[in-house]
N, C-alpha and C positions, 0 to 999 in steps of 0.2 A: 530556451533556458542555456546555459555554459553547462559541460560537465566536465571536471578535472581530476581526473582518476591519481592517487598517492598525491605527494609535496615535492616531485623533482621540478615539476613544471610551475611550480609557485610561484609569485612574483608580484611584489606591490604593484610593479607597472603595468601588470594585467585585470587589476581591480582598483575601481574608483571610487573613492572614499569608502568601504564597505561594512556595514553594519552586518556581524556575525553573530548566528547561533549556533549552539552545535548541542547534535543529540541523533539517536536512532529514528525518532520520528515513525515509530510501527503504530501503521493506521492511519496516521495524516489526522485524527480524528480531532474533537473540538479542542480541546486544550490545545492541542498543537495550531489550528486554526486560528486561535489567538493567540499564540506567540506569533505566526507568522505577522496575521494583519499588525501588530507592533513593530514587528520587524521591517513590516515593507513601511509604516511610519517613520521609524524613524532613519530608514536611507532615504524616504523622501527631503526629510527634515534639513537633513546634513546634506542634499544632495549625490549622493552616491547610491549605491547596489545594496541591495539585501542578498546576501550571501550564506548558504548553510552548510555547515561541515557536518560530514556523516560517514557511516561506517557502512563496508560491506557484508556485515554479519553482524550479529546481535554480538555485543562485547561479555555478553554472561558464558556465550562458549568459550571462551579464554578465561575469564572471572572464575567461574565455577566448573566449567568441564562439562556444562551443556548449557543449551539455550532452548526458551521456549518457541516453540513453532510458532513461527514470524504471522504475521496478520496480510499484509502482503511483501510482493517479491519487490527486490530492490528498482527493478527497472518501474513495476509498478509506484512505489514511491515517490521517486524520482520527477512521474508524469502529474503526479497529482500537487507534488511542489511547484513544477512549471505554473500549474494551473493557477496556484496561490499564488502568485506575480513573482516568485524570486529569480532571483537574475541569474544567480551560479549557485553549484553545487560542487562542495568538495567532497569525493568520496576518497573515505580512508581505509588501509586494509585493518583491521584490529586485531593484534598477534602480541607474542608475548614483549616486543619490543614498545609498543605501542601503551602498553599494560603497565610498565614499567617505568615510562615517561615521568618525573615529576611534571606536577601539572604548571611549576615555576617555567619550565624547560619546554614546555610544551609551547605557553604563552608568549614565551619570548623567542624562540623559533621559528611556529608553526601561525600561529596568530600577530606579532610582531612584524618580525624580521618578512616573511614570506606571503603575509596577505595582505599587511599594512593597518591593522583593523583599526576605526573608527570610534564602533561602538559593539561593545559585547552585552548581547541580550540572552541573559539566564533563562531559562523555561522552568516550571516546578517542578521541583527534585531534582534538578540537573547539578552534575558532578563528574569529574573527569579528571585526570591524570592517576599518579601512581597510589593505592587506596584508596581513589575517590576522594582526595582531598580538594579537587579543587572546584570549589562553589563560589558562592555569589561573597559571600564573609570573606575568605581567604584569598580571592583575587583583586578585590576591591582597594586594596591597598599596594599589592601590584601593578593595578593599572593606572592610578595614579603617579606613580614613579614613569610609567612607559608611555606617560600621554594618549590615555585613551579611554576612554567612559564605559561606566557598567552600569545595566541595567536588571530586574529581575522582573519577568511575568509572574502574577498573580496563577495559583491553581481556580482551575473552571472545576465546581462542583456539578452534582446531578444527584437529586437527593438527597444531600447529607454527606457525599460523598466523592472524593475528588476523581474524575475520569482519570483511566488508566487503562494502559493495552492489556493490563491482565484484565479488568472486567469486560474488556468487549471480546478477548477473545474465549473467556467463559460463556457468552452470550452466544455468541456463535456457534461455537461447539455443542451447544446444546439446542440451538437449531430457534433462537429467542431472537428471533433477527427484528422484531420491533425495539427490543431494548437495545441490540447492538446500534442499530441506526441510528438511536437517539444519541448513542453517547458517539458515532462517529460523528452525527449532524448531517450525514448523505447517504444513504443506502449501501451496505457493504458488495466492492463489486469485484472481478476476478478476473483477473489480464492475462492474456496466452496470445498463444498464437496458432492459425487455423493450420490443422493438418492432415494428411489422411488416412481415413479407418477404413473399413473395411467392407465400407458401401451398403450396410443391412439397411440403413433408413433410408435410401433410397427405392431399395425393393418393396420397403411397406408403403411406398408413399407419401412420405415424411424425411428427405434430405435433409440432413445434418451436416452442421458442422464439428468437427472433433477439434477440440480448443486443448491443447498440451498447454499446460499449467505449470511452472517454478516456483513455489515456493509461497502458494498464493493456500489462505486459511480456506477451506470447507466447510459447509454446514453439513449437516448429519445428508445421508443419503434421501434419494426422494425428486420430485418431476416440482418443479419450480417456476412460476413465472416471472419472466426476468424483461430489462431491458437493454438490448445489445446496440452498442455503439462500434459502428464500421465506416469507414471513409467518411467520418463526418455527418453520418444519418444514424439514424436512432431509432430502432423497431422495437416493435411491441414482437416479443416469442417465448419460447417454451423451455425450457433447461431441463433433460436429465443428469444428475450425479449419481453414480452408484455403479454395480459393477454386471449390468445388462443377466438378472436373473432367469429371465425367460428362455436365454437359448442355451444350449449346452457349449460344453467347453473350458477352457480352463479359466479360471475369473482375472483380471486383470491384476499386476500389483498392488494397484493403485486404483480408487474410485477414478472412474472418466466423466468429463465433463461434455456432453454433447447436446446442442445447441442446433431448433426448427426454427427458422422463422420464414410464418406462412409468405408464401408468392416470391418468395426468396429460392433459387437455387445457386448452392456456396461452390464457387471456383474461386475463392479468393486463399486459395493456400499460400502458406509462408505470410500472411497479413497480419496484423495484430487484431488482437478482439478483444473491447473492454466489456464483462455481462453482470449486470446490475443487478441484484436478487430484489425483488418485487416480492413474494409470498411463497410458502409453502403452499402446492396443489394438493399434494398428494402423497403419500409412500412411495418408494420403488417396492415393486410387489411382484411376485412371476406369476404370469399368467397359464392359463392350461391349454391355450392355441395360441398360434399366428392372429386369429382372427379376432381373439378376443383381447390381444393388444390393439391391434389397429381400430379397433373399435373404443377403445378406452383413452388412443392419443384422438383420436377425433374430440372425444369430450375434453382431454386437457387442453387442446386447441380452442374449442368456440368456447371456453371459457374464457378467454383473452380480450372477448369484444371486439373483435377486428382485429385485421393486417395490417390496416395502413403505415407507412410511417410516420413518426411522429415528430412535433416541430421542435 
């Protein structure tokens, strides 16, 4: 998937009859998947490309002076969009200039002149432009005049309520992974880079990958059964999210993610790692001794039922 940052390098020559959808796509959840599947179908029908226009920060940070905690980092969003068949993503900064641009100007300058849009697909409750006035209803007459098609995807509901990032965010923060995963249509996952830690896991006999997370929404602290994807292989693993209360010293400023993959001694510093949360094994607690901690980690690892790479 191609990534284009900003509008400076946009040209219709760079796209083939694009079908375009605009949105944050935070979570890349089941509702988004429905939109992206339709986008892919529209692109294929017209012999073109599926293109997503998204933003590097949540628009509410500018519109309301503060944004909700993102479910996914920008890099993670783009990875999932790629997996769902998007050909190109245009990442725009959402600043005061974008906020104040009338939707008519955005359509004419960005979508038509710079992208050469052939079909614009609105997701559920999508709007853009100053005051959020760019909607399916208001853009449709403009599209007729400018020569492109407009479509609107219906909402996808679970238990009578539309799927939304707000519902998913609340479920993750409450530790309700089954609820979050149902709304996401996939296990909630965390994407980060393996960094050097203090090596304490290795001294305990359980070497860990310390994962630097940027903009990923964590569930409550605890020990989790996870699936790790690394170098295109998947492994059953155990992850700890928290502040390591058993050991003395200053607590980290934010919870850490540490992953132990049985049978794998991590030396993958600087590499990307994706961690799918399967279930919570237990809360993070303070143990009375190093030996008690080691014994409990052995139990955590044994609960995986095996350490072989997954298919």
